[in-house]
C-alpha positions in Angstrom: -102.8 37.3 -58.5 -101.4 39.7 -56.0 -103.2 40.7 -52.8 -106.9 40.7 -53.1 -108.2 44.1 -54.4 -108.0 46.3 -51.2 -109.4 43.3 -49.4 -112.5 43.5 -51.4 -113.2 47.1 -50.6 -112.6 46.2 -46.9 -114.8 43.2 -47.1 -117.5 44.4 -49.5 -118.9 47.7 -49.5 -118.2 49.2 -46.1 -117.5 52.9 -45.6 -113.9 52.3 -44.2 -111.6 55.2 -44.8 -108.8 54.4 -47.2 -105.8 54.4 -46.7 -105.3 50.8 -45.5 -102.0 49.3 -44.2 -101.1 45.8 -44.5 -99.1 43.8 -41.9 -97.5 40.4 -41.8 -98.3 37.9 -39.1 -95.7 39.3 -36.8 -97.1 42.9 -37.1 -94.6 44.2 -39.5 -96.0 46.7 -42.1 -95.7 45.3 -45.6 -97.5 47.9 -47.7 -100.6 50.1 -48.0 -103.5 51.0 -50.2 -104.8 54.5 -50.9 -107.9 55.7 -52.4 -107.7 57.8 -55.6 -110.2 59.5 -57.7 -110.3 56.6 -60.1 -109.8 53.7 -57.7 -106.9 52.6 -55.6 -103.1 52.7 -55.5 -100.9 50.1 -53.7 -97.5 50.8 -52.2 -94.7 48.6 -50.7 -93.5 49.2 -47.2 -91.1 51.9 -48.2 -93.9 54.0 -49.9 -93.0 52.9 -53.6 -96.0 52.4 -55.8 -96.5 48.8 -56.7 -99.7 48.9 -58.7 -103.2 50.4 -59.1 -106.8 49.3 -59.3 -109.1 51.3 -61.7 -112.9 51.3 -61.3 -114.9 50.0 -64.2 -118.5 49.5 -64.9 -118.5 46.0 -63.7 -115.7 46.1 -61.0 -112.0 47.0 -61.1 -109.0 46.5 -63.5 -105.6 45.7 -61.9 -102.4 47.2 -63.2 -98.7 46.7 -62.1 -96.4 49.8 -61.4 -95.6 50.1 -65.1 -99.2 50.5 -66.1 -99.6 47.1 -67.6 -102.8 45.2 -67.0 -102.3 42.3 -64.7 -106.1 41.1 -64.1 -109.5 42.3 -63.0 -112.1 41.9 -60.5 -115.8 41.7 -61.4 -118.5 42.3 -58.9 -121.1 39.4 -58.3 -124.1 39.0 -56.1 -121.9 37.5 -53.1 -118.5 39.2 -53.7 -116.1 39.2 -56.6 -114.6 37.0 -59.3 -111.0 37.5 -60.2 -109.4 37.1 -63.6 -106.0 37.1 -64.9 -104.6 39.5 -67.8 -105.9 37.1 -70.4 -109.5 37.0 -69.0 -109.3 33.6 -67.6 -111.0 33.1 -64.2 -108.5 32.6 -61.3 -110.8 32.6 -58.3 -113.9 33.8 -56.4 -114.4 35.6 -53.2 -117.8 35.2 -51.3 -118.8 37.2 -48.4 -121.5 35.7 -46.0 -123.8 37.6 -43.6 -121.3 37.4 -40.9 -118.9 39.5 -42.9 -116.5 36.5 -43.5 -115.1 36.3 -46.9 -113.9 33.0 -48.3 -111.5 32.7 -51.3 -111.7 30.0 -53.8 -109.4 29.1 -56.6 -110.5 28.5 -60.1 -111.4 24.9 -59.4 -113.7 25.8 -56.5 -111.4 24.8 -53.7 -111.2 27.0 -50.6 -107.8 28.6 -50.5 -108.3 31.1 -47.6 -110.5 33.5 -45.8 -110.8 37.0 -44.5 -112.5 38.1 -41.2 -113.2 41.5 -39.9 -113.6 42.4 -36.3 -115.4 45.2 -34.5 -112.5 47.6 -34.8 -112.5 47.3 -38.6 -109.3 45.3 -38.7 -109.3 42.5 -41.2 -107.3 39.2 -40.6 -106.3 36.9 -43.6 -106.2 33.2 -42.9 -104.8 30.3 -45.3 -107.0 27.3 -46.0 -105.9 25.7 -42.8 -107.0 28.7 -40.6 -103.4 29.9 -40.0 -103.0 33.7 -39.8 -101.2 35.2 -42.7 -101.5 38.9 -42.4 -103.8 41.6 -41.4 -105.1 44.9 -42.7 -106.2 48.1 -40.9 
């Protein structure tokens, strides 16, 4: 799946204002997310629409820029589970009491994490703890 759905609503259920910009490890902007009346829309660094996330009763459905379903996210007690367009589970995202979200693949192996600082910026790390990108 593509980027985690608006970084799990900015790490689960905060009141962070949307829009959110994404940056690579060098600080270069790579895209953005903006709130809509039905969910969220994602854009590339040039402002072209790349996809959307529509709210459902159980979470969100993800679509590409052509409106084709590419996956879904379902809310759980500790975060979200992700599924591909065929309904097969592709991963889970669990947030602990410290606001750290850990990403697991479909086999339960840790593949990354997200940490939010006091300013509201979220940094994404790979499974080895190396910074990949940030969101703010």
